[in-house]
C-alpha positions in Angstrom: -11.6 7.3 16.4 -12.3 10.0 13.4 -10.8 12.8 15.0 -7.6 10.9 13.8 -8.5 10.4 9.9 -7.3 13.9 8.6 -5.5 12.5 5.5 -8.1 12.6 2.7 -8.4 10.0 0.3 -7.3 12.1 -2.9 -4.1 12.1 -0.9 -4.3 8.5 -0.2 -5.0 7.6 -3.8 -1.6 9.1 -4.8 0.3 7.6 -1.9 -1.4 4.4 -3.5 0.4 5.1 -6.7 3.4 5.8 -5.5 4.0 3.3 -2.9 2.9 0.3 -5.5 5.8 1.8 -7.9 7.9 1.9 -5.1 7.4 -2.1 -3.8 7.6 -3.2 -7.3 11.0 -1.4 -8.0 12.1 -2.2 -4.3 14.4 -4.9 -4.8 16.4 -3.0 -7.1 16.2 0.3 -5.0 17.1 -1.4 -1.8 19.3 -3.5 -4.0 18.4 -7.0 -3.1 17.0 -8.1 -6.0 20.0 -10.7 -6.3 18.0 -12.8 -3.0 15.4 -14.0 -5.1 12.6 -15.8 -3.3 9.8 -14.5 -1.8 11.8 -11.6 0.0 11.7 -9.9 -4.0 8.4 -11.3 -5.2 6.5 -10.4 -2.1 7.0 -6.6 -2.7 6.1 -6.8 -6.3 2.9 -8.8 -5.7 1.5 -6.4 -3.4 2.7 -3.6 -5.3 1.2 -4.8 -8.5 -2.6 -5.8 -6.4 -2.1 -2.2 -4.3 -1.9 -0.2 -8.0 -4.9 -2.8 -9.3 -7.3 -2.3 -6.2 -6.8 1.0 -6.2 -7.9 1.6 -10.1 -11.5 0.1 -9.1 -11.6 1.9 -5.7 -14.7 4.5 -5.4 -12.1 7.4 -4.6 -10.4 10.4 -6.8 -8.1 8.2 -8.5 -10.3 5.4 -9.2 -11.0 4.7 -13.0 -14.5 6.6 -13.7 -17.0 3.9 -14.3 -15.4 0.3 -12.7 -14.9 1.7 -9.1 -16.4 -1.0 -6.9 -14.2 -1.2 -3.9 -15.2 1.1 -1.0 -12.8 3.1 0.5 -13.4 1.1 3.8 -13.1 -2.4 2.4 -10.1 -0.7 0.5 -8.3 0.4 3.9 -8.6 -3.2 5.3 -7.0 -4.7 2.3 -4.0 -1.9 2.4 -3.8 -2.7 6.3 -3.7 -6.5 5.4 -0.9 -6.4 3.1 1.4 -3.9 5.2 0.8 -6.2 8.0 1.7 -9.2 5.9 4.9 -7.2 4.4 5.8 -5.9 7.9 6.4 -9.1 9.3 7.5 -11.2 6.0 11.3 -10.9 7.2 9.9 -12.8 10.3 7.2 -15.0 9.2 9.3 -16.4 5.7 12.8 -16.5 7.5 14.6 -13.8 5.8 15.2 -11.7 8.7 18.5 -12.9 9.0 19.5 -11.4 5.8 21.2 -8.0 5.7 19.6 -5.0 6.8 18.8 -4.0 3.2 17.0 -6.8 2.3 14.3 -7.2 5.6 14.1 -3.6 6.5 12.5 -2.0 3.9 9.8 -4.7 4.4 9.5 -3.9 7.8 9.6 0.0 7.5 7.1 -0.1 4.7 4.9 -2.0 6.2 4.4 -0.2 9.3 4.5 3.4 7.4 1.3 2.0 5.4 -0.4 0.9 8.7 0.0 4.3 9.6 -1.0 5.7 6.7 -4.2 3.9 7.0 -5.1 4.7 10.3 -5.2 8.8 9.6 -7.0 7.8 6.0 -10.3 8.8 5.9 -13.1 6.3 5.0 -15.3 8.2 2.5 -13.9 10.4 -0.3 -15.2 14.2 -0.6 -18.1 14.6 -2.6 -17.0 17.1 -5.5 -19.5 19.6 -6.5 -20.9 19.6 -10.4 -21.5 22.9 -12.4 -24.9 22.8 -13.1 
């Protein structure tokens, strides 16, 4: 299983912040902010959550001094949040809305699950100058 984990945690960290921002902006980027309800609020809430728990993750892009979430735990939270995002149109009943409303939820959820599956579980140790 570890042989498929080629994505360094430093790259995963960059993706965390980019995806977090994209999720917050998604209702306006994809033009479904007018729908209201869970279809709009879920990506915003998940985006804010992603940024917040990324800040306290023990990897290269966490805030020094307050990192307390291990990378394996971070990946579990990513997986659960992405799965919720992917199934949300069907779970919360907005899959009958126009394509631009529900398809971003499904696609981003699946892509994040794939990123989780290929992400390394431990950051590389940075050599310190003597």
